[in-house]
N, C-alpha and C positions, 0 to 999 in steps of 0.2 A: 329204451322204454317203449312200450307199445301204447301209442296215444289214441286209443279207441275213442275216448271222449271227444276228440277233435271233430269227429264226423257226425256228432249228434245234433248239431245245429244246421245241418245241410246235407247235401249229397256227398258221396265219397270224394276225398281230396284228389285221389289219382296220382299222388306223388310217390315215387319209389324211394327206398332207402338210399340207393345210389345217387339219386337226384338230390336228396337232402344234403349229402356230404361231398358232392362232386368237387365243389370249390374248396371246401374246408380241408379236404384231405391233402391238398397240395401246399398247405401253409404250415410252416414249422411253428411249434409252440415256443413262446418266449419263456426264458428261464427267470421266474420271479420267485426267488427263494430267499428267505431271511436266515441269518445264521442261527437265530433262536429257534426257528421252525425246524431247521435241519437237525439241531441238537435234540429237540424234543422227539423228532421222528426216530432217531437212532436209539434213544432211551426206551421208547415204548414199542419198538419193532417186534412183532410176534415171531415165534419160531416157525420154520417151514415144516410141513409134515413129511414123514419118511415113507409112508405108504398110504394108498387109498385117498379118499377125500376126507379131510379133517372135519368139516362142518357140512352135513347133509340137511338141506333146508327146503322150505317152500316160502314164496312171497305171500304175505298176508297183508292185503291192501285195505286201508281204511279210507272210506269215502262217505260223503253225506248221503248218497243214495238218491235215486230218482223218485222214489216213493217212500213214505214212512216205513213201509214193510221191508225195504231193501237197505235202509240206512243202518249204520253201525249200531249194534246194541251189545251191552255187556253180557247178556245171557247167551246170545249167539256166539260172541267172541270166545267165551269160556268153553263152550261146546266144541267150537272149531279147533281151538288149541289142544283140547283133549284128543281130538282125532288126529291132529298133526303129530303129537307125541306118541300116542298109543297105536294108532292104526297105520299111519304113514311110516312110523319108525324113524322119524327125523330126530336129530339131536340138536337142531337149531331152527329158528324161524326168523325170517326177515320181516320186521314190522315197518311198514312204509305207508306214506299217505300224509294227510294233514290233520290238524287239530291236536294241540299239545296235550289236552286232557285225554283224548282217545289214544294217542300214541303212548302216553305214560301208563294208562290203565292196562293196555294190551301188553306192553313190555313187562310190566310188573307181574301180570298173570303168567306170562310165559316163563319168567324166571322162577316163579313159585312152582311151576310144573317141571323144573329141572332142565329147561331148554336154554341153550345159548341164544342170545338175542343179537341180531344185526339190525340196529335201529337207524332208519333212514327217513327223516322228515322231508316232505316235498310240498311245495306250493306251486300252483300254476297261475300265471297272469297276475301275480301280486308284485308291488314295487320291490326293488332290490333290498331296501332296508327292512321291509316287513319279512321278506324271505330269510334274511340273516337273523332277525329277532326270533323268528319261529325256530330256526336252527339252534340258536343259543338256549332258548327255554327247553327244547327237547334234549339238547346235549347236557344241560344241567341235571336233568332227571337220569340220563344214562350214567353220569358220573356218580350220582347218589347210589344207583344200583351197583355200580362197580365197587364203590367203597364198602358196600355191604357184603361183598364177596361174590357178586354175580359175574358170570362170564358174558361180557357184552362188548361189541364193537359199535362205533359210530360212523355212519356214512354222512357226509355233509350235504348230499343231495344227488340228483340224477339229471344228466344231460342238460346242463344249464342253458346251453345255446338255444334250446327250444322252449323250455318252461319259464325262463326268467326274462322279463321284458328288458330292453335296453342293450341286448347283445346282437340279436337279429332285429331289424326294423319290424314293427307291428305291435299293436297293443294286446292282441290275443294270440293264442297258439295258432288259430286258423289264419290270422293275418300273417303270421311269420311263415307258415307253410306256403301261403300264396306268394309271398315275396321270394322265398327260396325257389319255388317252382318257376317263377317268372324270370329268375336269374338277375334280379335287381339288387342283390346283396353284394357289398364289398367284403369279400372273404378275408382279406388281410385285416381290415378294420374289425370284422367280426371276431377273428382269432385274438386280436389284441384285447378286445373287451372281454372275451371269454377267459383269457388268461388272468386278467385283472380281477374279475369276479371270483374265479376259482381260488385265487390266492387269498382274497378277502374271506371267503367261506372257510378255507383251511385255517386261517388265523383265528376265526371265531371258534371253530371246532377245537383247536389247541387250547384256547383260552378257558374253555368250560369243561373239557374232557381230557383225562390223563391216560386213557386206554388207547388201543389201536384205532387209527383213523383211516378212512378211505373215502371213495367217491365212486359213483356208478357212471361210467362213461360209455358212449357208443363205440362200436368196434373200430370205426375210422376216426374217432376223435383224437386230437393231439392234446395231451395232458402232460404237465410237468409232474411226474410221479414222485419227484423228490419231496413234494409237499406232503406226501402220505406214506403210511406204513404198509398198506396193502393195495395192490393194483386191482381195481374193480372194473369188470367188463360185462356189458349186456350183450350176450352172445346168441345170435340167431342164424348162423351160417348153415347152409345145406351143401353137403358133398356126398356123392355116392360111395366114396371110400373113406374110411376112418383116417387113413394116413394123411389125407388133405386137412382134416381137422387138426391133427397133431402139428402139421407144418404151420398152419395159421396161428394156433395158440402159442407156439414157441416164441413168436415175436414179442409177446407180452411178458416173457420171462427175462428179457434182456436187462431189466432194471434191477435184477437180483433181489426182488421182493416177492412175497407170497402173492399168488394170483387167485382171486376170487371171481367166480362167474356169478355176477350179481343178478342176472336174469338168464334163463334159457327155457325154451319151449316152442310150441307151435300150436296152431289152431286145429279144429276138429273136422277137417274135410280132406278129401283126396287132393293132393297137390299143395296143401298148406305148407309143408316143410320148405318147398321150393320158394314160397313167397316170403319166407323169413320174417323179419320184424314188421312187415307191412301186411301180414296175412289177415289181420283184423279188418282191413279196409274193403269189406265186401258187403256192407250194409247200407241200404238207402234209408236214411233217417228222415227224409222229407215225406215218406209215406207214414200213414198211421193205420195200423201199427207198422213199425219199421219192417222192411223186407230184405231178405238175402238177395243179392244181385247175381244174376246168371244161374246156371244149372249145376250148382255145387252138389257134391254127393257127400253126405256125412260119413266120417270114418274115424271112429275112436281108435281103430287099429293103427291107422297111419300116425296119429298123434302119439300113441303109446310106443310104436316102433322108434320114432325119432327121439323122444326123450330118453328112452332106454339106451339107444345107441350112443348119443352124445354123452350121457352120464358115464357110460363105460369108458369113453375116451378120457373124460376128466379123471376117472379113477385110475386108469392106466398111467396117466401123467402125474399122479399124486398131487393134484391141485388142492389149494387151501380150502376152498369152499365152493359149493354149487347150490344155487337157489332157483328152484323150479318156479317159473312164472306161469300162472300164479295159482294159489289154492282155490279161490272162488271169485267169480264175477257175478254178483247177485242180480245185476240188471240185464243179464243175457240168458234168459230162461230157455231150457230145452223144450221143444214142441215135437213130440213123436208123431202127433196127428197132423202137423202142418210144416213140412220141410221149408216152405217159403218163409215161415216165421220162426224157424228154429235158430234163434240168435246165438245159441251155444255153439253152433258151428263156427262162428266168428270169434270165439273165445279161446284164450290160451289156458283157461282154468282146467285143473285136473279133477274137479268135481262139477256136476251139472245141477243147476237149480231147476226145480220142477214145481210149478204152481199147482195148488189144489184145484183152482178153477182158471184154466189158461185164458179164458175170455175176460177175466176181471183183473185189471191192472193192480188193484189193491188186495188181491187174493194172498192168503198166507202161502208159504212155500217151504220146501225142504230141499236138501241136496242129496245126491247119490254119487258114489265114486265112479269115475270113468276108468277105462282100461289103462290110461296113463297113470292114474293113481296107483293101481295095482302093480304096474311095471316098476315104478319107483319104490313102492313099499317093499317089493321083493329084494331090490338092491340095497335099500337102506337097512333092511332087517339083517343083512349079512354082518353088520357091525353091532357091537353092543352099544346101547343108547348112550352110555356114559364113557365110551371109549373115545379118547381124544387123539388116537393114532399119533 
């Protein structure tokens, strides 16, 4: 997951993805599997595709918004889902974020438009029981949709070690980043707590939802995938040659389960693909308005080339699902007139928000597709929208 919001209360965190996981990567995951959970997983396990990518998707993230104008609205949501289905040629959408009512309304609308739904509730900095309750309520809605005949998967969450308090020390995401950066984390203890919470979340998911279950893990996370039907990986690697992507992705197939790329993408400047999952960390939010740090050069072409190339790899490997991160980042507007304030450069979104009045924080806005949108649309259009390959 790209934790752009963690930088909004201060200057850039400066921590790299490798630093985040340097200790955790050396720790083995504990096997915490109940017999009932294993039986349920076997019963609901989805088939693996034979060719291409079964579910072609974009992540549609629901957030409160920094201003009323950028907050979730049913009107904008309906328009965005129409574009995802009709113009992006996706046959699936990942509905993620917080707010049970927002999640339910968006998932229902997507189903009514004939889209497969990958529903992933996430809460940040909430107590563990609140996170599980939020998951349960969202999962119950997913089950209602499934029983009505909808094609829906449930993900129990995303990268718990960072979003959920009590696994890594720190009350907030920023606190946890600092502790990870300072090297003050007991990674053995962290892995034990992560295993325990992941098992609890999987049990909640199984209790309320009878369809395919998954989780969105970081690339270096250690997860007991026996708990789930589909392996989910947030994938942001950069390699100059596609063969290296194939070698890296093959290790996630060793579980013998379908592999879903639950996030993939890059930001919109030259060199962003090499920055991977931390490419967003180039904004100084202590300035008003926030400023891009350094002499970055906007490049929609670099973003488009990366997303197209990695999707081609996913397609070649016949992966189960690929979810472009993300469709829209409303609070990162494009400023053609001021590169220093072009926050869309630090965005993974495949469309760019443009304000009617860039100087007015409350200004109305619209979005326009970026080159990455068109690159994916061309690839997704090769499939019939209702083809389940």
